DONUFI-160934 format. One line per 8 residues: their letters; for each residue z negated, y negated, x of C-alpha. Coordinates in steps of 0.02 Angstrom, whole numbers. Layout:
residues N
a = Z/Y/X ~ ...
END
This chain:
residues 433
mkvlviga = -2400/-3763/4730 ~ -2551/-3748/4619 ~ -2533/-3595/4508 ~ -2634/-3555/4352 ~ -2631/-3373/4296 ~ -2686/-3321/4121 ~ -2753/-3144/4120 ~ -2817/-3030/4259
glggllia = -2725/-2873/4205 ~ -2611/-2784/4329 ~ -2466/-2907/4308 ~ -2577/-3060/4327 ~ -2667/-2990/4479 ~ -2505/-2935/4563 ~ -2422/-3105/4552 ~ -2584/-3197/4591
awlskegh = -2610/-3091/4748 ~ -2429/-3117/4803 ~ -2433/-3305/4778 ~ -2604/-3320/4861 ~ -2540/-3222/5009 ~ -2394/-3344/5024 ~ -2517/-3489/5038 ~ -2513/-3561/4863
evavferl = -2671/-3621/4775 ~ -2701/-3491/4640 ~ -2831/-3485/4501 ~ -2843/-3338/4380 ~ -2927/-3350/4210 ~ -2983/-3191/4120 ~ -3067/-3188/3949 ~ -3154/-3021/3981
pitggrft = -3307/-3006/4095 ~ -3208/-2887/4208 ~ -3041/-2888/4297 ~ -2904/-2759/4273 ~ -2879/-2766/4084 ~ -2791/-2605/4031 ~ -2779/-2549/4212 ~ -2954/-2519/4275
nieykgfq = -3093/-2387/4259 ~ -3244/-2369/4148 ~ -3381/-2250/4200 ~ -3429/-2126/4065 ~ -3542/-1975/4094 ~ -3500/-1984/4279 ~ -3311/-1986/4247 ~ -3196/-2131/4292
lstgalhm = -3096/-2154/4132 ~ -2953/-2278/4128 ~ -2958/-2424/4007 ~ -2774/-2404/3966 ~ -2641/-2327/4079 ~ -2670/-2155/4153 ~ -2726/-2141/4335 ~ -2544/-2112/4376
iphgptgp = -2406/-2211/4461 ~ -2242/-2148/4386 ~ -2137/-2177/4543 ~ -2273/-2138/4670 ~ -2299/-2225/4838 ~ -2116/-2271/4864 ~ -2083/-2344/4691 ~ -2085/-2528/4639
lgtllrdi = -2275/-2539/4622 ~ -2315/-2442/4781 ~ -2191/-2547/4880 ~ -2256/-2710/4808 ~ -2436/-2663/4849 ~ -2387/-2632/5029 ~ -2292/-2797/5037 ~ -2444/-2890/4973
gaavkiir = -2560/-2799/5092 ~ -2668/-2716/4960 ~ -2773/-2575/5033 ~ -2718/-2437/4914 ~ -2671/-2256/4949 ~ -2557/-2167/4825 ~ -2539/-1979/4845 ~ -2378/-1899/4786
adpmavir = -2398/-1771/4647 ~ -2316/-1602/4673 ~ -2236/-1548/4560 ~ -2180/-1713/4483 ~ -2184/-1635/4309 ~ -2175/-1468/4220 ~ -2130/-1430/4040 ~ -2234/-1311/3935
vpiekntt = -2129/-1208/3815 ~ -2164/-1055/3706 ~ -2110/-890/3781 ~ -2007/-857/3626 ~ -1877/-994/3613 ~ -1884/-1102/3454 ~ -2062/-1046/3420 ~ -2198/-1176/3400
dyvhgyqd = -2346/-1058/3410 ~ -2434/-1082/3577 ~ -2563/-948/3534 ~ -2434/-811/3565 ~ -2398/-869/3742 ~ -2308/-1003/3839 ~ -2227/-1033/4006 ~ -2210/-1185/4118
idfhdfrk = -2040/-1233/4187 ~ -2006/-1364/4319 ~ -1945/-1530/4249 ~ -1786/-1516/4352 ~ -1748/-1352/4263 ~ -1746/-1423/4086 ~ -1556/-1397/4080 ~ -1579/-1208/4089
rfslinki = -1637/-1203/3909 ~ -1473/-1273/3844 ~ -1328/-1166/3787 ~ -1191/-1137/3917 ~ -1074/-1261/3835 ~ -1210/-1394/3832 ~ -1252/-1362/4015 ~ -1072/-1401/4058
klailitt = -1070/-1551/3941 ~ -1232/-1619/4013 ~ -1169/-1607/4192 ~ -1017/-1710/4144 ~ -1116/-1833/4038 ~ -1246/-1867/4172 ~ -1107/-1916/4293 ~ -1010/-2022/4168
trifppkk = -1163/-2115/4100 ~ -1202/-2176/4276 ~ -1033/-2262/4278 ~ -1022/-2305/4093 ~ -1199/-2316/4019 ~ -1213/-2313/3829 ~ -1194/-2488/3757 ~ -1283/-2453/3594
gsmeewcs = -1382/-2322/3501 ~ -1550/-2237/3527 ~ -1586/-2089/3640 ~ -1605/-1980/3487 ~ -1434/-2034/3424 ~ -1358/-1999/3595 ~ -1433/-1823/3599 ~ -1378/-1786/3421
khlkedwa = -1202/-1846/3455 ~ -1170/-1759/3621 ~ -1284/-1605/3626 ~ -1325/-1561/3445 ~ -1469/-1450/3498 ~ -1653/-1450/3447 ~ -1709/-1436/3628 ~ -1623/-1601/3672
iriadsfc = -1722/-1699/3542 ~ -1885/-1612/3586 ~ -1877/-1649/3772 ~ -1818/-1828/3739 ~ -1963/-1857/3619 ~ -2089/-1782/3739 ~ -2028/-1883/3888 ~ -2014/-2048/3790
gwalslra = -2182/-2018/3707 ~ -2271/-1991/3873 ~ -2180/-2122/3974 ~ -2153/-2259/3845 ~ -2264/-2214/3697 ~ -2110/-2211/3586 ~ -2005/-2082/3496 ~ -1829/-2056/3561
kdvpaaev = -1763/-2138/3403 ~ -1849/-2300/3452 ~ -1782/-2316/3630 ~ -1606/-2371/3677 ~ -1514/-2231/3766 ~ -1461/-2350/3904 ~ -1643/-2389/3944 ~ -1690/-2204/3954
feiienmy = -1547/-2166/4074 ~ -1599/-2311/4185 ~ -1778/-2244/4186 ~ -1722/-2067/4230 ~ -1612/-2137/4369 ~ -1766/-2225/4440 ~ -1867/-2063/4430 ~ -1744/-1975/4545
rysgsgvp = -1721/-2130/4654 ~ -1907/-2142/4693 ~ -1945/-1955/4705 ~ -2081/-1935/4575 ~ -2257/-1985/4526 ~ -2419/-2009/4620 ~ -2606/-2036/4596 ~ -2694/-2189/4670
lggckgit = -2857/-2145/4756 ~ -2997/-2224/4654 ~ -2886/-2222/4499 ~ -2825/-2381/4416 ~ -2977/-2478/4478 ~ -2934/-2435/4657 ~ -2775/-2538/4637 ~ -2842/-2686/4538
dalvdviy = -2997/-2702/4650 ~ -2883/-2706/4803 ~ -2781/-2845/4724 ~ -2939/-2944/4686 ~ -2986/-2928/4870 ~ -2815/-2996/4922 ~ -2834/-3145/4804 ~ -3008/-3190/4867
ssggtiqt = -2966/-3163/5051 ~ -2814/-3276/5031 ~ -2915/-3418/4955 ~ -2878/-3387/4772 ~ -3007/-3389/4632 ~ -3040/-3282/4478 ~ -3143/-3340/4331 ~ -3196/-3199/4215
ssevsrii = -3268/-3230/4040 ~ -3151/-3379/4039 ~ -3038/-3383/3886 ~ -2883/-3492/3887 ~ -2865/-3579/3719 ~ -2717/-3692/3760 ~ -2569/-3714/3876 ~ -2541/-3899/3905
iedqkavg = -2358/-3947/3880 ~ -2293/-4119/3927 ~ -2107/-4164/3914 ~ -2059/-3981/3890 ~ -2154/-3932/4048 ~ -2313/-3829/4074 ~ -2436/-3937/4170 ~ -2602/-3853/4141
iiangkey = -2720/-3753/4030 ~ -2882/-3772/3936 ~ -3009/-3633/3970 ~ -3183/-3630/3893 ~ -3157/-3810/3841 ~ -3114/-3872/4017 ~ -2945/-3938/4072 ~ -2859/-3871/4228
rgnivisd = -2697/-3944/4297 ~ -2563/-3854/4399 ~ -2379/-3849/4448 ~ -2341/-3688/4356 ~ -2427/-3575/4229 ~ -2404/-3385/4226 ~ -2462/-3283/4078 ~ -2506/-3097/4081
tghietsr = -2530/-3091/3893 ~ -2351/-3058/3837 ~ -2225/-3175/3756 ~ -2302/-3170/3582 ~ -2481/-3213/3633 ~ -2419/-3340/3760 ~ -2320/-3434/3626 ~ -2477/-3449/3521
lydtnald = -2557/-3552/3660 ~ -2439/-3700/3644 ~ -2371/-3806/3502 ~ -2202/-3731/3461 ~ -2166/-3872/3337 ~ -2156/-3994/3481 ~ -2017/-3899/3569 ~ -1833/-3941/3563
vdtekylt = -1710/-3850/3450 ~ -1644/-3743/3594 ~ -1804/-3639/3586 ~ -1773/-3575/3410 ~ -1678/-3422/3472 ~ -1821/-3379/3588 ~ -1953/-3398/3454 ~ -1851/-3288/3337
sikelkps = -1831/-3154/3471 ~ -2016/-3142/3509 ~ -2057/-3118/3324 ~ -1953/-2959/3331 ~ -2052/-2885/3476 ~ -2158/-2733/3433 ~ -2301/-2672/3543 ~ -2299/-2484/3570
agvkicls = -2453/-2387/3514 ~ -2536/-2226/3571 ~ -2689/-2116/3585 ~ -2769/-2047/3743 ~ -2886/-1897/3735 ~ -2996/-1870/3889 ~ -3056/-1694/3928 ~ -3189/-1624/4045
sqesligh = -3182/-1447/4113 ~ -3260/-1341/4249 ~ -3095/-1258/4293 ~ -2926/-1341/4314 ~ -2831/-1339/4149 ~ -2655/-1365/4216 ~ -2674/-1328/4402 ~ -2581/-1478/4474
agtlltpy = -2580/-1668/4472 ~ -2405/-1690/4401 ~ -2366/-1720/4218 ~ -2368/-1578/4093 ~ -2240/-1619/3958 ~ -2268/-1534/3790 ~ -2108/-1544/3684 ~ -2167/-1411/3561
arrvngin = -2333/-1495/3520 ~ -2358/-1586/3355 ~ -2412/-1751/3433 ~ -2465/-1735/3616 ~ -2322/-1787/3729 ~ -2391/-1768/3904 ~ -2548/-1720/4000 ~ -2611/-1765/4174
evtnidps = -2754/-1690/4276 ~ -2782/-1816/4413 ~ -2935/-1733/4491 ~ -2820/-1609/4576 ~ -2782/-1755/4694 ~ -2936/-1865/4679 ~ -3094/-1764/4638 ~ -3199/-1925/4645
lapsgkhl = -3135/-1972/4471 ~ -3253/-1839/4398 ~ -3429/-1775/4438 ~ -3438/-1641/4571 ~ -3369/-1475/4508 ~ -3281/-1554/4357 ~ -3102/-1594/4314 ~ -3035/-1745/4217
tmahqcve = -2883/-1712/4108 ~ -2799/-1846/4002 ~ -2679/-1812/3859 ~ -2568/-1949/3788 ~ -2476/-1958/3623 ~ -2372/-2099/3551 ~ -2413/-2163/3378 ~ -2265/-2219/3274
wekldrle = -2281/-2393/3198 ~ -2273/-2327/3020 ~ -2418/-2207/3055 ~ -2542/-2332/3125 ~ -2633/-2339/2958 ~ -2661/-2150/2972 ~ -2732/-2152/3147 ~ -2870/-2024/3115
eeidlglk = -2742/-1899/3052 ~ -2637/-1927/3208 ~ -2788/-1897/3319 ~ -2832/-1738/3224 ~ -2656/-1672/3254 ~ -2673/-1713/3439 ~ -2838/-1619/3449 ~ -2759/-1470/3363
dlseifag = -2617/-1475/3491 ~ -2742/-1468/3634 ~ -2836/-1322/3556 ~ -2672/-1224/3556 ~ -2606/-1285/3724 ~ -2770/-1237/3807 ~ -2811/-1089/3695 ~ -2948/-981/3773
rdyeilli = -2995/-1116/3899 ~ -3164/-1204/3903 ~ -3160/-1393/3894 ~ -3256/-1537/3816 ~ -3186/-1690/3729 ~ -3254/-1837/3829 ~ -3177/-1986/3741 ~ -3035/-2029/3623
qsysgewp = -2954/-2198/3651 ~ -2824/-2282/3540 ~ -2706/-2422/3590 ~ -2623/-2539/3464 ~ -2623/-2719/3403 ~ -2699/-2835/3532 ~ -2740/-2688/3648 ~ -2576/-2591/3645
vnrsssgt = -2493/-2468/3763 ~ -2357/-2597/3799 ~ -2347/-2774/3729 ~ -2159/-2753/3712 ~ -2084/-2582/3676 ~ -1962/-2523/3810 ~ -1786/-2584/3784 ~ -1844/-2742/3697
dltnrtpi = -1924/-2829/3847 ~ -1876/-3010/3869 ~ -1856/-3092/4039 ~ -2003/-3172/4128 ~ -1939/-3345/4081 ~ -1991/-3448/3931 ~ -1909/-3605/3857 ~ -2048/-3706/3939
eglyvvgd = -2013/-3770/4114 ~ -2141/-3698/4236 ~ -2207/-3566/4115 ~ -2179/-3381/4152 ~ -2233/-3215/4078 ~ -2275/-3057/4177 ~ -2353/-2890/4134 ~ -2306/-2756/4009
gakgkggi = -2227/-2885/3895 ~ -2094/-2927/4024 ~ -2048/-2774/4127 ~ -1892/-2754/4231 ~ -1741/-2655/4169 ~ -1773/-2468/4173 ~ -1956/-2506/4207 ~ -2079/-2371/4162
evdgialg = -2264/-2409/4138 ~ -2345/-2497/4286 ~ -2190/-2481/4395 ~ -2100/-2582/4260 ~ -2234/-2716/4276 ~ -2202/-2722/4464 ~ -2015/-2742/4434 ~ -2050/-2885/4315
vrnamkdi = -2165/-2970/4441 ~ -2028/-2962/4573 ~ -1905/-3042/4451 ~ -2031/-3178/4408 ~ -2063/-3215/4592 ~ -1877/-3250/4620 ~ -1879/-3378/4480 ~ -2045/-3454/4534
rnygiqsi = -1987/-3475/4713 ~ -1830/-3564/4655 ~ -1930/-3673/4536 ~ -2057/-3713/4671 ~ -1923/-3773/4790 ~ -1844/-3881/4654 ~ -2011/-3954/4598 ~ -2061/-3997/4776
d = -1891/-4080/4804
END
């Protein structure tokens, strides 16, 4: 098959590498002058800062992304973080003042801060939700209904904010439980050597070595649809024909590339559903320090902060991501949709959080990055992801706009790519027949 891929972000590169490796003729078109999109590095003052996602693989070397990279043959090494995550809490319970002291507890020990009755309840609920997951309601609603404790909402907000760039009120409880199940299934996070760019560069190598092509600075302006079937694209004014088209730009942006008025009436439900999709937004604050600020490469969750949800210090595993003798620390905070017009205020609150979390420590603010609109954290907020299929025959969507169920960050993208490959293989067999 001849495959045309729109976008050289992680999702586009993953599926392009996989299909190239299987012997298909693959051409990738990327509007930016670089590959990787929101999953590569930019050099700044000698630091390797990520363009989007943190230099962190949520499920480490044995998760969906790590496994897929090995299957494809990408030369990437992911080092497991130990501990997976810790939670920073004030020494005095129910106090929000970090200046008067804090302690770090292991993520697995978050239950210890519940009342005795809630510890018992939680043990029962964790077991029952595996068998009977919640059918409706947000994670915040689930916590309020079953636990009725401030700590439950705080830890849910912190985890969802770091992992999904959403408040607990904006994530279906069923999705959160699936994500937590995956966390324990795959044994925790890891750091890829070379950061995000180490992964995307390895995928580029696989594509080229397997005979595929990548055109950067090549913007796709149109997907060519004939008889309800994707048969090609127009990029930089030139027409390219293929058997299938795969888009790494999300369902919304992909739909803007073809004439929806020419489609049959069965697509109305799909077009309505994509209008309801909301990209998740966030802010990342990059710090430089001489000494390690958190002392490990796992995630530091901050449920008592005003805005910061989680912090990673990846140089404890890969020192090459910073100049010699320096550490790179990245703090992430979600930005609620209704607060996007007050972004500077949100950033100021995040900076104030960091000054209290790291009170008495020396660090420098390297760069503040915001993600929303056409450059979001996720093109579809978790729990609202559509499948990789579209109403157009031979047109598929991959990336953070079409993650697999329970998919978190880049591991969710890998799950979505696996799902897409199943459909594409079936379609390829049918189209050849």
